[in-house]
C-alpha positions as CSV (number, residue, x, y, z in Angstrom):
1,X,0.1,-0.1,-0.3
2,X,1.5,3.4,-0.9
3,X,0.7,5.4,2.3
4,X,2.1,8.3,1.2
5,X,-0.8,8.8,-1.2
6,X,-3.4,8.7,1.5
7,X,-2.7,11.7,3.5
8,X,-5.6,11.3,6.3
9,X,-4.5,7.6,6.8
10,X,-1.0,8.9,6.9
11,X,-1.7,11.4,9.3
12,X,-3.3,9.1,11.7
13,X,-0.5,6.5,11.7
14,X,2.0,9.3,12.3
15,X,-0.1,10.4,15.0
16,X,-0.5,7.2,16.8
17,X,3.1,6.3,16.2
18,X,4.2,9.3,18.1
19,X,1.8,8.8,20.9
20,X,2.9,5.2,21.1
21,X,-0.5,3.8,20.4
22,X,0.7,2.2,17.2
23,X,2.4,-1.0,18.7
24,X,3.8,-4.5,17.5
25,X,3.7,-5.4,13.9
26,X,1.8,-2.2,12.7
27,X,4.2,0.2,14.3
28,X,7.3,-2.1,12.5
29,X,5.6,-1.8,9.4
30,X,5.4,1.8,9.9
31,X,8.8,2.6,10.6
32,X,9.9,0.6,7.8
33,X,7.7,2.6,5.4
34,X,9.3,6.0,7.1
35,X,12.6,4.5,6.0
36,X,11.6,4.1,2.6
37,X,9.0,7.1,1.7
38,X,10.2,10.8,2.8
39,X,6.8,11.9,3.0
40,X,6.0,9.0,5.7
41,X,9.3,10.0,7.5
42,X,8.2,13.8,7.3
43,X,4.7,12.9,8.9
44,X,6.6,10.9,11.6
45,X,9.0,13.8,12.4
46,X,6.2,16.6,12.6
47,X,4.0,14.4,15.0
48,X,6.9,13.6,17.1
49,X,7.6,17.2,17.3
50,X,4.0,18.0,18.5
51,X,3.8,15.8,21.3
52,X,7.5,16.1,22.3
53,X,6.4,18.6,24.8
54,X,3.5,16.8,26.4
55,X,5.5,14.3,28.4
56,X,4.2,14.5,32.0
57,X,6.0,13.6,35.2
58,X,5.2,10.1,36.5
59,X,3.0,9.6,39.7
60,X,4.5,9.7,42.9
61,X,5.1,6.4,44.4
62,X,3.3,5.1,47.6
63,X,5.0,4.1,50.4
64,X,6.0,0.3,50.2
65,X,4.3,-2.5,52.6
66,X,7.5,-2.9,54.6
67,X,7.3,0.8,56.0
68,X,3.7,-0.1,57.5
69,X,5.3,-3.6,58.4
70,X,8.1,-1.6,60.5
71,X,5.5,0.8,62.2
72,X,3.4,-2.3,63.3
73,X,6.4,-4.1,64.7
74,X,7.7,-0.7,66.6
75,X,4.0,-0.6,68.3
76,X,3.9,-4.3,69.3
77,X,7.2,-4.0,70.7
78,X,6.4,-1.2,72.8
79,X,3.3,-2.8,74.3
80,X,5.2,-6.0,74.9
81,X,7.6,-4.0,77.1
82,X,5.1,-2.3,78.7
83,X,3.4,-5.5,79.6
84,X,6.9,-6.9,81.0
85,X,7.4,-4.1,83.1
86,X,4.0,-4.7,84.8
87,X,4.9,-8.3,85.4
88,X,8.1,-7.5,86.9
89,X,6.8,-5.0,89.3
90,X,4.2,-7.2,90.7
91,X,2.3,-4.5,92.1
92,X,-0.9,-2.9,90.8
93,X,-1.3,0.2,90.2
94,X,-4.0,2.4,91.9
95,X,-6.5,3.7,89.3
96,X,-6.5,7.5,88.5
97,X,-9.7,9.3,88.8
98,X,-10.8,11.4,85.6
99,X,-10.1,11.3,82.0
100,X,-6.7,13.6,82.5
101,X,-4.9,11.2,84.6
102,X,-6.0,8.2,82.3
103,X,-3.1,5.7,81.7
104,X,-5.0,4.5,78.3
105,X,-5.3,8.2,77.3
106,X,-1.4,9.0,77.5
107,X,-0.3,5.5,76.3
108,X,-2.1,6.1,73.2
109,X,-0.9,9.6,72.7
110,X,2.4,8.1,73.2
111,X,1.7,5.2,70.6
112,X,0.7,7.8,68.5
113,X,3.4,10.1,68.5
114,X,6.0,7.0,68.1
115,X,4.1,6.2,65.0
116,X,4.3,9.4,63.6
117,X,7.9,9.7,64.4
118,X,8.6,6.1,63.0
119,X,6.7,7.1,59.8
120,X,8.5,10.6,59.1
121,X,12.0,8.8,59.7
122,X,10.7,6.0,57.3
123,X,9.5,8.1,54.4
124,X,12.1,10.8,54.8
125,X,14.5,9.3,52.6
126,X,12.0,8.5,50.0
127,X,10.4,12.0,50.0
128,X,13.8,13.3,49.3
129,X,14.6,10.7,46.5
130,X,11.3,11.4,45.0
131,X,12.1,15.3,45.3
132,X,15.4,14.9,43.6
133,X,14.4,12.5,41.0
134,X,11.5,14.6,39.8
135,X,13.7,17.7,40.1
136,X,16.2,16.0,37.5
137,X,13.2,15.0,35.5
138,X,12.0,18.4,35.1
139,X,15.7,19.7,34.3
140,X,15.6,17.0,31.4
141,X,12.5,18.0,30.0
142,X,13.8,21.5,29.8
143,X,16.9,20.5,28.2
144,X,14.8,18.2,25.9
145,X,12.5,21.2,24.8
146,X,15.3,23.4,24.1
147,X,17.1,20.9,22.0
148,X,14.0,19.5,20.0
149,X,13.8,20.9,16.5
150,X,10.3,23.0,16.1
151,X,9.8,21.9,12.6
152,X,7.6,24.3,10.6
153,X,8.3,23.8,7.2
154,X,8.6,20.4,5.2
155,X,9.4,19.8,1.3
156,X,10.0,16.8,-0.3
157,X,11.9,17.5,-3.4
158,X,11.6,15.1,-6.5
159,X,13.2,14.3,-9.9
160,X,11.7,14.5,-13.1
161,X,10.5,10.8,-12.7
162,X,8.6,12.1,-9.4
163,X,11.3,9.9,-7.4
164,X,12.1,11.5,-4.2
165,X,15.6,12.5,-3.8
166,X,16.1,15.2,-0.9
167,X,13.9,15.9,2.2
168,X,14.2,19.2,3.4
169,X,13.0,20.7,6.9
170,X,13.0,24.1,8.7
171,X,13.3,25.0,12.4
172,X,12.3,28.7,13.2
173,X,13.6,28.0,16.7
174,X,17.2,27.5,15.6
175,X,17.1,29.0,12.4
176,X,18.3,25.7,10.6
177,X,17.6,24.1,7.3
178,X,18.2,20.3,7.7
179,X,18.7,18.2,4.3
180,X,18.7,14.5,3.9
181,X,19.4,13.1,0.6
182,X,17.2,10.1,0.0
183,X,17.8,9.2,-3.6
184,X,21.0,7.9,-5.2
185,X,22.3,10.9,-7.0
186,X,25.6,11.9,-6.5
187,X,27.4,15.2,-8.3
188,X,30.7,14.8,-9.9
189,X,33.5,16.4,-7.7
190,X,33.7,19.6,-10.0
191,X,30.1,20.2,-9.5
192,X,28.1,21.2,-6.5
193,X,24.2,21.2,-5.8
194,X,22.7,24.5,-4.7
195,X,19.5,25.3,-3.3
196,X,16.8,27.8,-4.2
197,X,13.8,29.3,-2.9
198,X,11.0,30.0,-5.6
199,X,9.3,33.0,-4.3
200,X,6.0,34.2,-6.2
201,X,6.9,36.7,-9.2
202,X,10.5,37.1,-7.7
203,X,13.7,35.6,-9.0
204,X,14.9,32.6,-7.4
205,X,17.1,33.5,-4.4
206,X,19.7,30.8,-2.9
207,X,19.6,29.3,0.3
208,X,23.0,27.4,0.3
209,X,25.3,25.2,-1.6
210,X,25.1,21.5,-0.6
211,X,27.9,19.6,0.4
212,X,28.5,15.9,-0.5
213,X,27.3,14.5,2.7
214,X,23.8,12.9,2.8
215,X,22.8,14.7,5.7
216,X,23.7,18.2,6.1
217,X,22.4,21.6,7.8
218,X,21.9,25.0,6.5
219,X,21.8,28.3,8.5
220,X,18.7,30.3,7.1
221,X,16.1,32.7,8.9
222,X,12.4,32.3,8.4
223,X,12.2,35.4,6.2
224,X,14.0,33.4,3.7
225,X,11.4,30.7,3.3
226,X,8.0,32.8,4.7
227,X,5.7,32.8,2.1
228,X,7.9,30.9,-0.5
229,X,6.0,28.0,-2.2
230,X,8.6,25.7,-3.6
231,X,12.2,25.2,-3.4
232,X,14.5,23.4,-6.1
233,X,18.0,22.3,-6.8
234,X,20.3,23.1,-9.4
235,X,23.5,21.5,-10.5
236,X,26.4,24.2,-10.4
237,X,30.0,25.1,-10.9
238,X,32.2,24.0,-7.9
239,X,31.0,26.4,-4.9
240,X,27.7,27.4,-6.5
241,X,26.7,30.6,-8.0
242,X,26.0,33.9,-6.7
243,X,22.3,34.6,-5.7
244,X,21.6,37.3,-7.9
245,X,22.6,35.3,-11.0
246,X,20.1,32.6,-10.5
247,X,20.2,28.9,-11.3
248,X,22.8,28.6,-14.6
249,X,22.9,24.8,-14.7
250,X,19.8,22.3,-14.7
251,X,17.4,22.1,-12.1
252,X,17.2,18.4,-11.3
253,X,14.6,18.5,-8.1
254,X,12.0,20.7,-7.1
255,X,9.1,20.4,-5.0
256,X,6.4,22.4,-3.0
257,X,7.5,23.9,0.4
258,X,4.6,22.8,3.1
259,X,4.3,25.4,6.2
260,X,2.6,23.5,9.1
261,X,0.5,25.9,11.1
262,X,0.7,25.2,14.7
């Protein structure tokens, strides 16, 4: 199935893949198609960017059963110690009058205080560790948000036979064009590929000269691609030509530039 020819289905699968609800064989199949088709890969990148900032911190962990067991053991040991002390004294304690002098009242208050202290001591390391872990997660998420590309523009440039050759994305947050060669074309050693913006009603404007690497980045401002409907790549002399001259060699690849509204 040519998934890139079904935009609505492609968007649903890309969203499910980014959210983690696409699993098993379906997920592996989608990732295999994305490796082969730039349009599918571009949709996956777009949805991953959309949900990258939606990650939430994990819920706090409840105290383990060993904490409550420790509290029960402390309470039981205190009660057994008090009973043993009474047996050793061998004397009955005369009951006091009034609730304020009730031995049961003060013993219960003492046990409650002991439980509170034991619980606090048992939970303090866990709470401190939880706070430190959450602080580290927040810092990691902040670093991830700063480093995550904000992909707003996507373009797939094809050759004359409609075969994809170059996948291009633009990140306005970092003012960066990312280009990935997905075809098998390789220019000669004395030639260079040059990227051009094709603004409506104006002459082509150079966006940079490509190096032979399959994955490269070019610095560019958003004003250079805003309101530009299409991009093209021409074959030029080594090092490219000045922007004001426009393309002097054949245009090998071209395609629309899609602006993704957020």
